[in-house]
LUMZADREN-96957 format. One record per residue (C-alpha): x, y, z. Coordinates in steps of 0.001 Angstrom, whole numbers, plus 500000, padded with zeros to 6 digits. Layout:
XYZ ...
! end
This chain:
499983500022499866 501095503461499137 502707505226502594 500540508325503279 502244511690502058 502577515046504132 499807517353504334 498935518756500686 496258520809499531 493549519671497309 495381521537494502 498543519991495177 496753516424495475 495082516680492064 498080517460490120 500955515216491742 497985512713490764 498132513588487103 501845513191487555 501239509559488645 499072508990485635 501250509651482583 500024513332482551 502555515436480479 500200518099478998 497206519991479792 495521522924478206 492984525630480240 491573529226480875 492625530271484037 489627530442486657 489523531926490375 487807528675491221 490488526617490908 493384528377491521 495412525989494093 495412523679491052 497183526479488967 499431527321491823 499746523846491928 501281523533488638 503991526458489046 505802523647491320 505293520742489190 507161521010485716 506836517734484386 503148518706482997 503052521493480907 499743523778481032 498931525285478017 497028528572478436 494299529025475367 491847531819474325 488473530029474725 487572527256476864 485963525937473729 489572526134471978 490903524389475112 488566521800475514 489171521052471693 492987520456472089 492496518329474889 490374515852473110 492740516067469793 495504515313472457 493383512134473496 493275510990470047 497111511272469211 498055509530471879 495635507463473245 495775508496476453 493605510535478300 493302514475477190 493431516825479929 491544520365480739 491045522963482933 488389525436483149 486516527670485223 482623526597486776 479391528303484243 480133529601481833 483257527867481669 482070524539481700 479147525462479399 482222526596476722 483750523372477212 480960521339476400 481151521019473075 484357519245472868 483241517059475627 480295516373473423 482648515656470390 484867512909472742 481682511043473848 480764510703469840 484217510058468759 485396507404471152 488378509383472627 489834509418476057 489783513433478272 489205514458481649 487670517604481974 488329519468485594 485270521853486046 486121524581489064 482586525160491460 481479527063494011 482194526133497404 480671523100499213 478557525592501711 477232527440498691 475756525010496988 471984524070495802 471799528105496725 471930529188492478 475024530646493586 477235532364491211 477988530561487964 476954527317489359 475692524229487901 475141520878488897 477836519082486244 476544515603487262 473447516685485809 474433518851483203 477242516228481209 475516513290482672 474406512414479112 477360513720477180 480149512090479112 481052508329480576 481136509689484049 480470512969485270 481234513515489191 481738516056492024 485089515682494224 483938516934497783 486516515155499653 490497516226499177 490893512887500507 489565510600497783 491147512900494851 493598510289494272 490694507849493964 488741509850491908 491512510598489373 492255507184489306 488867505960488568 489120508996485844 491790508158483573 490520504341483890 487342504999482871 488141507596480408 490533504608478662 488593501113479233 486545499656476644 484791502463474751 486906505419475497 485665508641475928 485420511853478273 485087512194481963 484004515156484117 485017516388487183 483762518868489523 485722520476491779 484454522744494721 486664525336494902 486876525467499293 487877521249498829 491120522333496961 492096524486499677 491948521784502091 495480520379503222 494891516540503824 497106513732504263 496828511215501753 498544508634499456 498651508589496235 497778505534493676 499749503502491470 499517504246488027 496094503077486073 495937500004483557 493120500288480879 491531497770480263 489897496340477219 487759492347476178 490013490100473671 487959487781471013 487831484117472202 488556481063470179 485088479466469698 484690483722468524 487589483445465776 487271479927464104 483541481139463673 485130484520461950 486980482092459729 484161480292458657 481864483279457485 485178484671455631 485870480990454304 482145480740453090 481891484199451619 482403485612448103 482345489125448606 483389490352451871 484344494020453009 486033495063455897 484838498087457299 487420499543460121 486858502773462553 486410504211465891 489423504874468496 491989502329470073 493893501741466881 497786501659467716 500672501495465573 500531497749465992 496993497288465679 497091499271461994 500053497016461312 498413493816461946 495048495042460468 497378495698456850 499032492099457549 495707490559458060 493970492197455309 496979492328452361 497147488153453781 493770487336452657 493537490040450114 490856491457451671 489006495125450587 489083497172453146 487225500853454003 486826503275456828 484411504919458702 483336508443458757 486891510719459308 489114507593460214 490853507006456761 494312506703458718 493330503772460432 493978501630456981 497119502706455191 495922504264452206 498838502731449829 497825499166450711 496123497148447586 493277496266450055 492051499846451149 489156500492449203 488228504109450693 485885505849453070 482185505863454235 482141510018455196 480514512924453481 479943512843449890 481906509023449419 482693507419446571 479431506125444752 481000503110443373 482508502390447026 478454502267448908 477533500226445962 480374497682447277 478621498183450526 475262496859449054 476734493820446784 478899492478449904 477381489309451110 479797489520453824 480236493072456268 483473492703458589 483278495573460741 485834496769463706 485973499195465637 483548501360464453 480021502099465331 478089502107462043 475976505484463089 474236507612460762 477166509422458886 479516505744457875 475472504348456804 474857507516454713 471743507941457541 471181504275458226 470416503790454187 473137501757453219 472688498997455470 469054499255456798 468384498349460629 468190496318462599 468592493417460055 471077493125457187 470716490898453912 474476490859454776 476275488308457095 477777490909460019 480587490570462109 480764493245464379 483740493739466605 483442496278469499 485269497379472495 482155497779473968 479386495116474675 476452498143474882 477420499005471043 477435495484470006 473187494636468731 472846498768469756 471310499435466024 472559496494463869 471441492929465185 475287491034464248 475632487751463512 478670486960464961 479231489900467627 483016490323469625 483944492224472233 487188493412471846 489463496231471692 490974497129467964 494497496034469712 493475492935470821 491541491791468102 493320492425464854 496634491015466796 494082488088467271 493346488247463527 497060488501462181 497570485514463597 495040483006461963 496669480875458988 495818483000455624 492463481744453117 494401479702450308 493519481448447266 490443483119448061 487621483659445474 487001486936445973 490601488067444833 488779489846441568 486059491593443981 488747493137446042 491560494100443000 487988495095441519 487108497748445129 490557499104444864 490483500122441251 487094502134442071 489086503779444674 492269504853442652 490130506505440028 488054508413442668 491649510225443309 491477511392440345 489964514804440468 486736516134437525 488639518608435346 487960522092436458 488217525330434643 488411528766437056 491302529825439052 491521528045441732 491592524234441281 491082523065444650 491488519168443059 494994519898441610 495835521361444989 494981518303447068 496358516078444804 499902518407445086 499524518477448785 499167514072448356 502161514260446994 503658516871448872 503098515954452872 505391513443453957 504339510160455995 504029511394459300 501818514735458886 498856515440460934 495825516723458951 493241518180461346 489623518756459743 487022520983460519 483098520334459800 481988521586456422 482019521104452694 485110522292452072 486858518768454209 485525516666450859 488935518121449396 491131516453451928 488805513423452650 489002512853448924 492351513584448035 495027513690450262 496021509887451419 496918508600454975 499302506660456040 500660505368459499 502194506801461815 500285510115460444 496867510896461666 493624512301460902 491599514384463303 488205515310462744 485617515397464682 482766513129463772 480107514881465615 480298517712463464 481098520407465678 482304522998464022 485766525029465097 487814522331465882 490122522153463150 492440525009464442 492376523839468615 493506520794467538 495866521525464758 497726523382467624 497599520422469973 499162518097467375 502509520333466863 502726520430470796 502754516801470999 504303516473467506 506342519584467185 508686517828464174 506003516810461943 503643519366459750 500543519666460766 498039521224458083 494646522503459229 491500522417457201 488837525311458154 486004526881456598 485391530522456809 483068530285459292 484352528052461318 487530529478461666 485931532397463425 484535530438465787 488156529646467674 490530530864464877 491939533360468104 493965530183469107 496241531382466771 497456533539470012 497901530415471965 500327528758468980 502274531719468612 502437532162472571 503374528390473005 505509528400470149 503453525574467670 503361526151464452 500938524473462599 499633525731459015 495914526411458269 494075526171455191 491134528962455770 488520527755452670 486879531337452246 483404531308450191 482221533434452414 478975531452453649 477651528703455919 478309526544452902 476931523259454225 473797524375455189 473635526882451915 474130523648449747 470969522160452079 469203525021451389 469720524801447476 468292521736447637 464872522397449177 464898525794448669 466352527171445203 466974530341445298 466026531443448829 468882532753450732 468280532592454392 471242532970457592 474154531452455384 475824534391453798 479266535878455297 480979539104455771 484550537864456818 487315539989458062 490976540216455978 492438536723456706 495954537221455826 495496540893458259 493856539012460918 496924536069461123 499585538880460821 498170540898463795 498405537901466385 502091537167464643 501679534148462623 502249534287458560 499658534959456316 498936534792452573 496481534779449841 495604532365447186 493505533152444699 494804531065441380 496101527162441704 500002528144440462 499644530190443498 499572527950446511 502445525560446450 504911528248446862 502187529911449424 502887526916451269 506795526270451427 506825529930452435 504501528780454915 506438525424456478 509668527580455900 508817530625458269 509073528622460987 505077530657462363 502087529536463015 500784530071459226 497341530602457902 497038530352454150 493941531802452575 492211530248449573 490021532420447815 487358530152446460 484671530562443879 481194530317446131 479676528365443336 482441525212444021 480078523666447030 481532519924446342 484235517905444651 481276516856442327 478867519500441833 478162523343441973 475309525746443727 474003526408440332 474128523013439323 472216522147442854 469736524729442370 469179523921438475 468185520319439714 466338521495442621 464056523721440519 462772521131438109 461430519139440854 
! end
């Protein structure tokens, strides 16, 4: 049993507990409700505390750090408004299955239940969007709560934990031992389940593997590639999980996100066996639950997921297996490979469909984003980190970039705007030696773009692409489909993005023509500073495949 340590404040006990569990990076917006924690960080140089400009930015940075490291991203915010601002990132962490711990300052215990200044019951507020939400009322229990928070955030299906910290509790001085470091727990497939999966695969003619979710290590991804290529299996990825399967593998067949390859959708419909590993089969991946209709599929379904609650939640699997990706793929990679599989031609055709999809359509305008992103595909190193915000502009990075391990694709499957810039700052702090490329629309940038100031202050230098079309493009697209020509609340009046970036101390440049992009990108990287490249788009170019005018014309004929 660990020895009791000399009396410490609750704030110091908390920061010491973070060190016990391996935390080395935390994000915050300072608040008077947790001053003792801020003071304890002064004496804890082993944890870097990054000061952010908005709680939404801080919490998104923590979520991105959790995605990158597989360890809980750590964020501290103050009570009331601070917690509300951070709540979007908690929702993202839940939907994206990201390990994260949000610490929220709270009113003193003797003021509770009086609607004191900025008082909120965080257990009720976050109860439906976090794996666990609790309040620490006794400083002696801080090590217990923090240990449980780390284990809960990382075990089974990873997710966010929220802990409220009454400010007077943090001032209490008590004697309490630290705990041992946490250990994440994941399920493993059993021999009978593996035998059943092998039998189903042996009887298939058109198998298709779908991978996604969180918890993928480099070893798990290597095992996935080894298993898929040995068995000549086509593999596609769920929404914004394109880095799970190396895109240069002959088994890779594309992704099921927004604006997917129509030929891949048809392959899913034609498959007779779907092996789903790690993915939740959510709305985006299933194209509104219409690509495969719940609850009974026409295809045989094998669903492997870390959470027992996810198996059978929407789709009833013929073979449910509770296992994390690492354990599942280690077991699958160890199975004997299929001899001369009958689906070899099917697999090659799936790959050919994907390769054809990589070629952009001809475009006669000044700024050809298809050519820009095919150039980036060749230019970005294998370990580049790409962050993607919510919006139609994301189609260019989704369709034309190539994702490889140990590269990473960070995007909110929750569809939250304002993610890409904070995520890019966090990614550059976690991996300062890598190129980090953020993709964000003009609307999303103006939600959290002030975190460029955090990048400058912390020495992080991501490259940020701002797609400027003067509108909330996704909503405008839907407007034109349903109410052609009737524009409401989607037009934007924007600042000078280049001058705005320069005012923060960042590098800034605008690009209006295709040939301007490559030198602008090289100058941004060479600057050694946070860099913003404004892409001045033709507003009519709304997706990689169509225009607003074409959508409007088609809708007006209905």
